[in-house]
C-alpha positions as CSV (number, residue, x, y, z in Angstrom):
1,M,-62.7,-150.8,139.9
2,R,-62.8,-148.2,137.2
3,G,-65.9,-148.8,135.3
4,F,-65.6,-152.5,134.8
5,T,-65.3,-152.2,131.0
6,K,-62.5,-154.7,131.2
7,T,-61.5,-156.8,128.3
8,L,-62.1,-160.5,129.1
9,A,-59.4,-162.9,127.9
10,L,-57.3,-165.5,129.7
11,A,-53.8,-164.5,130.6
12,S,-51.2,-166.9,129.2
13,S,-48.8,-168.7,131.6
14,A,-46.0,-167.5,129.4
15,V,-46.8,-163.9,130.3
16,L,-46.8,-164.7,133.9
17,A,-43.6,-166.7,133.7
18,T,-41.6,-164.1,131.8
19,G,-43.1,-161.0,133.3
20,L,-43.7,-159.3,130.0
21,L,-45.0,-155.8,130.3
22,A,-48.5,-156.0,129.0
23,A,-50.3,-152.7,129.3
24,C,-49.6,-151.2,125.9
25,G,-48.2,-154.2,124.1
26,A,-44.9,-156.0,124.4
27,A,-43.2,-153.8,121.9
28,E,-44.0,-150.6,123.7
29,D,-43.3,-152.1,127.1
30,S,-39.9,-153.5,126.2
31,G,-38.6,-150.0,125.9
32,S,-40.1,-148.7,129.1
33,G,-39.2,-151.1,131.8
34,S,-37.4,-148.2,133.5
35,S,-38.1,-144.5,133.7
36,G,-35.9,-141.7,134.9
37,G,-32.3,-142.1,136.0
38,G,-32.1,-145.9,135.9
39,G,-29.0,-145.9,138.1
40,S,-28.3,-148.8,140.6
41,D,-29.4,-146.6,143.5
42,S,-32.7,-145.4,141.9
43,K,-36.0,-146.3,143.5
44,S,-37.8,-149.2,141.9
45,I,-41.6,-149.1,141.5
46,A,-43.8,-151.9,140.2
47,F,-47.3,-151.2,138.8
48,I,-49.8,-154.0,138.5
49,Q,-52.9,-153.0,136.6
50,G,-56.4,-154.3,137.2
51,V,-56.3,-155.5,133.6
52,A,-53.8,-155.1,130.7
53,G,-54.7,-153.1,127.6
54,D,-57.6,-151.1,129.1
55,E,-57.4,-147.3,128.4
56,F,-58.1,-146.4,132.0
57,Y,-55.1,-148.3,133.2
58,I,-53.0,-147.2,130.2
59,S,-53.8,-143.6,131.2
60,M,-52.9,-144.4,134.8
61,R,-49.6,-145.9,133.6
62,C,-48.8,-142.7,131.7
63,G,-49.2,-140.7,134.8
64,I,-47.1,-143.1,136.8
65,E,-44.3,-143.2,134.2
66,A,-44.2,-139.4,134.0
67,A,-44.0,-138.9,137.7
68,A,-41.5,-141.7,138.1
69,K,-39.2,-140.1,135.5
70,E,-39.3,-136.8,137.3
71,A,-38.5,-138.6,140.6
72,G,-35.6,-140.6,139.0
73,A,-37.4,-143.9,139.7
74,T,-37.7,-147.0,137.6
75,V,-41.1,-148.5,136.7
76,D,-42.1,-152.1,135.8
77,V,-45.6,-152.5,134.5
78,Q,-47.6,-155.8,134.4
79,G,-51.2,-156.8,134.4
80,P,-53.5,-159.7,133.9
81,E,-55.5,-160.1,130.7
82,K,-58.7,-160.3,132.7
83,F,-59.9,-158.5,135.8
84,D,-59.5,-161.6,137.8
85,P,-57.7,-162.3,141.1
86,T,-56.7,-165.8,140.1
87,L,-54.7,-164.2,137.2
88,Q,-53.5,-161.2,139.2
89,K,-52.2,-163.0,142.3
90,P,-49.4,-164.9,140.4
91,I,-48.2,-161.6,139.0
92,V,-48.1,-160.2,142.5
93,D,-46.2,-163.1,143.8
94,S,-43.6,-162.8,141.1
95,V,-43.3,-159.1,141.6
96,V,-42.9,-159.5,145.4
97,A,-40.1,-162.0,144.8
98,S,-38.3,-159.4,142.8
99,K,-38.4,-157.1,145.8
100,P,-39.2,-153.6,144.3
101,D,-39.1,-150.7,146.7
102,A,-42.8,-150.0,146.1
103,L,-45.8,-151.6,144.5
104,L,-48.7,-149.7,143.0
105,I,-51.7,-152.0,142.4
106,A,-55.3,-152.0,141.4
107,P,-56.6,-155.0,143.4
108,T,-59.0,-157.2,141.4
109,D,-60.9,-158.5,144.4
110,V,-61.4,-157.0,147.9
111,S,-61.0,-160.4,149.6
112,A,-58.8,-162.5,147.4
113,M,-56.0,-159.9,147.1
114,Q,-56.0,-159.0,150.8
115,A,-53.5,-161.7,151.9
116,P,-51.1,-161.4,149.0
117,L,-50.8,-157.6,149.3
118,K,-50.5,-157.8,153.1
119,A,-47.6,-160.3,152.6
120,A,-46.0,-157.8,150.2
121,A,-46.2,-155.1,152.8
122,D,-44.9,-157.5,155.5
123,A,-41.9,-158.1,153.2
124,G,-41.0,-154.4,153.4
125,I,-42.5,-153.3,150.0
126,K,-44.4,-150.1,150.2
127,V,-47.9,-150.8,148.9
128,V,-50.0,-148.1,147.3
129,L,-53.5,-149.0,146.3
130,V,-54.7,-147.3,143.1
131,D,-58.3,-147.2,141.9
132,T,-59.6,-150.3,143.8
133,T,-59.0,-151.5,147.3
134,V,-59.2,-154.5,149.7
135,E,-61.2,-155.2,152.8
136,D,-58.6,-154.0,155.2
137,P,-56.2,-151.5,153.5
138,S,-54.5,-150.6,156.8
139,F,-51.2,-152.1,155.6
140,A,-51.1,-149.8,152.6
141,S,-49.0,-146.6,152.6
142,S,-51.8,-144.9,150.7
143,A,-55.0,-145.6,148.8
144,I,-55.9,-143.4,145.9
145,S,-59.2,-143.6,143.9
146,S,-61.9,-141.7,142.3
147,D,-64.7,-140.3,144.6
148,N,-67.1,-142.9,143.2
149,V,-70.1,-141.5,145.2
150,G,-69.2,-138.2,143.7
151,G,-69.1,-139.9,140.3
152,G,-72.7,-141.0,140.7
153,K,-73.7,-137.5,141.7
154,A,-71.9,-136.2,138.6
155,A,-73.9,-138.7,136.5
156,F,-77.1,-137.3,137.9
157,D,-75.9,-133.8,137.3
158,A,-75.4,-134.7,133.6
159,I,-78.8,-136.2,133.3
160,K,-80.3,-133.1,135.0
161,Q,-78.6,-130.9,132.5
162,L,-80.1,-133.0,129.7
163,N,-83.5,-133.1,131.3
164,P,-84.0,-129.8,133.2
165,D,-87.7,-130.5,133.7
166,G,-87.1,-133.8,135.6
167,G,-88.7,-137.2,135.1
168,K,-88.0,-140.9,135.8
169,V,-84.5,-142.2,135.7
170,L,-83.0,-145.7,135.8
171,V,-79.6,-147.2,136.5
172,I,-78.2,-150.1,134.4
173,S,-75.2,-151.5,136.2
174,T,-72.9,-154.6,135.9
175,D,-73.1,-156.8,139.0
176,P,-74.0,-156.2,142.6
177,G,-71.2,-156.3,145.2
178,V,-68.5,-154.4,143.2
179,S,-67.5,-151.7,145.6
180,T,-66.7,-148.9,143.2
181,V,-69.8,-149.4,141.0
182,D,-72.1,-149.8,144.1
183,A,-70.7,-146.4,145.4
184,R,-71.6,-144.8,142.0
185,V,-75.1,-146.1,142.2
186,E,-75.4,-144.9,145.8
187,G,-74.2,-141.4,144.8
188,F,-76.7,-141.3,141.9
189,K,-79.6,-142.4,144.0
190,T,-78.8,-139.9,146.8
191,A,-78.7,-137.1,144.2
192,V,-82.0,-138.2,142.6
193,D,-83.7,-138.5,146.0
194,A,-82.7,-134.9,146.8
195,D,-84.4,-133.5,143.7
196,S,-88.2,-133.8,143.8
197,S,-88.5,-133.2,140.1
198,F,-86.9,-136.6,139.4
199,S,-88.1,-140.1,140.3
200,Y,-85.7,-143.0,140.9
201,L,-86.7,-146.3,139.3
202,G,-83.9,-148.3,140.9
203,V,-80.9,-150.2,139.6
204,Q,-80.9,-153.3,137.3
205,Y,-77.9,-155.5,136.7
206,S,-76.8,-156.6,133.2
207,R,-74.0,-158.9,134.2
208,N,-71.8,-157.0,131.9
209,E,-73.8,-158.2,128.9
210,P,-75.0,-155.7,126.3
211,T,-77.9,-158.0,125.2
212,R,-79.2,-158.3,128.7
213,A,-78.9,-154.5,129.3
214,A,-81.0,-154.0,126.1
215,Q,-83.6,-156.4,127.4
216,L,-83.7,-154.7,130.8
217,V,-84.2,-151.2,129.2
218,T,-86.8,-152.5,126.8
219,A,-88.8,-154.0,129.7
220,A,-88.4,-150.9,131.8
221,L,-89.7,-148.7,129.0
222,Q,-92.7,-150.9,128.6
223,K,-93.5,-150.5,132.2
224,D,-92.5,-146.8,132.4
225,P,-92.7,-145.3,128.9
226,D,-91.9,-141.8,130.2
227,I,-88.4,-142.6,131.4
228,V,-86.1,-139.6,130.5
229,G,-82.7,-140.8,131.6
230,V,-80.5,-143.9,132.1
231,F,-77.2,-143.9,134.0
232,A,-75.1,-146.8,132.5
233,T,-72.2,-147.6,134.8
234,N,-69.9,-149.0,132.1
235,L,-69.5,-149.3,128.3
236,F,-71.4,-152.5,127.9
237,A,-74.3,-151.2,130.0
238,A,-74.4,-148.0,127.8
239,E,-74.2,-150.0,124.6
240,G,-77.1,-152.3,125.6
241,S,-79.1,-149.4,126.9
242,A,-78.8,-147.6,123.6
243,T,-80.0,-150.7,121.8
244,G,-83.0,-151.1,124.0
245,I,-83.9,-147.4,123.6
246,R,-83.6,-147.7,119.8
247,Q,-85.8,-150.8,119.8
248,A,-88.4,-148.8,121.8
249,G,-88.2,-145.8,119.4
250,K,-87.3,-143.5,122.3
251,Q,-84.0,-142.1,121.1
252,D,-85.2,-138.5,121.2
253,Q,-86.7,-138.9,124.7
254,V,-84.3,-141.0,126.8
255,K,-80.8,-139.6,127.5
256,I,-77.9,-142.0,128.4
257,V,-75.0,-141.0,130.7
258,G,-72.1,-143.4,130.6
259,F,-69.1,-143.9,132.8
260,D,-65.5,-143.6,131.7
261,A,-64.0,-142.0,128.6
262,G,-61.9,-144.4,126.5
263,P,-61.9,-144.2,122.7
264,A,-64.9,-146.5,122.4
265,Q,-67.0,-144.4,124.8
266,V,-66.0,-141.2,123.1
267,K,-66.9,-142.7,119.7
268,A,-70.3,-143.6,121.2
269,L,-70.7,-140.1,122.4
270,K,-69.9,-138.5,119.1
271,A,-72.3,-141.0,117.4
272,G,-75.1,-140.0,119.7
273,T,-75.3,-143.4,121.3
274,V,-74.7,-141.7,124.7
275,Q,-75.3,-138.1,125.5
276,A,-72.7,-137.6,128.3
277,L,-69.7,-139.3,129.8
278,I,-68.3,-139.2,133.3
279,A,-64.5,-139.3,133.0
280,Q,-62.3,-140.2,135.9
281,Q,-58.7,-138.9,136.3
282,P,-56.6,-142.1,136.0
283,A,-53.3,-140.2,135.2
284,T,-53.7,-138.1,138.3
285,I,-54.4,-141.3,140.4
286,G,-51.1,-142.7,138.9
287,S,-49.0,-139.6,139.6
288,D,-50.4,-139.2,143.1
289,G,-49.6,-142.9,143.6
290,V,-45.9,-142.4,142.7
291,E,-45.7,-139.3,144.9
292,Q,-47.0,-141.3,147.9
293,A,-44.8,-144.3,147.1
294,I,-41.7,-142.1,147.0
295,K,-42.6,-140.5,150.4
296,A,-43.1,-144.0,151.9
297,I,-39.8,-145.2,150.6
298,D,-38.0,-142.2,152.0
299,G,-39.7,-142.7,155.4
300,D,-41.8,-139.5,155.1
301,A,-45.5,-139.2,156.1
302,T,-48.0,-140.2,153.5
303,E,-51.7,-139.4,152.9
304,K,-53.6,-142.6,153.7
305,D,-56.6,-141.7,151.5
306,I,-56.8,-139.6,148.4
307,Q,-59.8,-139.1,146.2
308,T,-59.8,-137.6,142.7
309,G,-62.6,-135.9,140.8
310,F,-64.5,-136.2,137.5
311,T,-65.2,-134.3,134.3
312,I,-68.6,-134.4,132.5
313,I,-67.9,-134.8,128.8
314,T,-70.6,-134.0,126.2
315,K,-70.5,-133.7,122.4
316,D,-70.2,-129.9,122.8
317,N,-66.9,-130.0,124.9
318,V,-65.3,-133.3,123.9
319,D,-63.0,-131.6,121.4
320,G,-62.6,-128.5,123.5
321,D,-62.4,-127.9,127.3
322,A,-62.8,-131.6,128.1
323,K,-60.4,-132.9,125.5
324,D,-57.6,-133.7,128.0
325,A,-60.1,-135.7,130.1
326,V,-60.3,-138.4,127.4
327,Y,-58.4,-141.6,128.3
328,K,-55.2,-142.5,126.3
329,S,-54.7,-145.7,124.3
330,S,-50.9,-145.2,124.5
331,C,-48.4,-143.1,126.3
């Protein structure tokens, strides 16, 4: 899961029943139900997002649509209004019933989405997992995601650049048991442990609540007033961490590195709320997904696992070298 800064709202039954394309709004989607040639013999690809309207998945959609257009394939995009398998599964069932040639999907739960996606593959649909995965992805033609362990290491590298003399560092995360975030924490901890100038204070969980994140950081600074860096694994963790640091009067001392690079994150970076962002490559994940889907449809060999990299964004490069790494709010 990309960063777990997902917008939480219930998906309406009308959206599920009519299959409206929800990623960038109905008006935008209504004109982009197909990309490329659009002929009767063109390959059909369905993309089911982890959550509709999130810039990470919008950027992924842009990569998918561009690659599909080049390949002469059609694309149908749908997604739940909340990162929730109970909302995503009905969309999967509806899409499977429409029998596309391939399905690109970011599963919202490793267990709950296992059976529905295995059923899709058994029905002859080529399944490509993008961003997130399931417990046993062996049925999938390919699985493409960020190197989340590498993302955690990149977060430490950013903190090290901001604090070259070392010091105590803390992780504020969302919830335990989320595979991608756990991998980022693992990568961060491993990198810290390999550098004797830094001391790892562990990970604390905010339950995706900025207020709780602020409380956790405030308490941590009372216990360890010399903390120099916080790795916040999503937008809400970063927002709350910044509040806690301000309340403690430690803005000049404690540097925050956040994950993902949507407009809200970039605004926080430019405002000085966070000092660095770790940007994934969602458009590349999307275009790679289409490439593997086309290969699978054609009966060619596919790459079972593909991992993409990251860009460290700071106030110094956000409008320069790192500009293209910022996520899109529309295609």
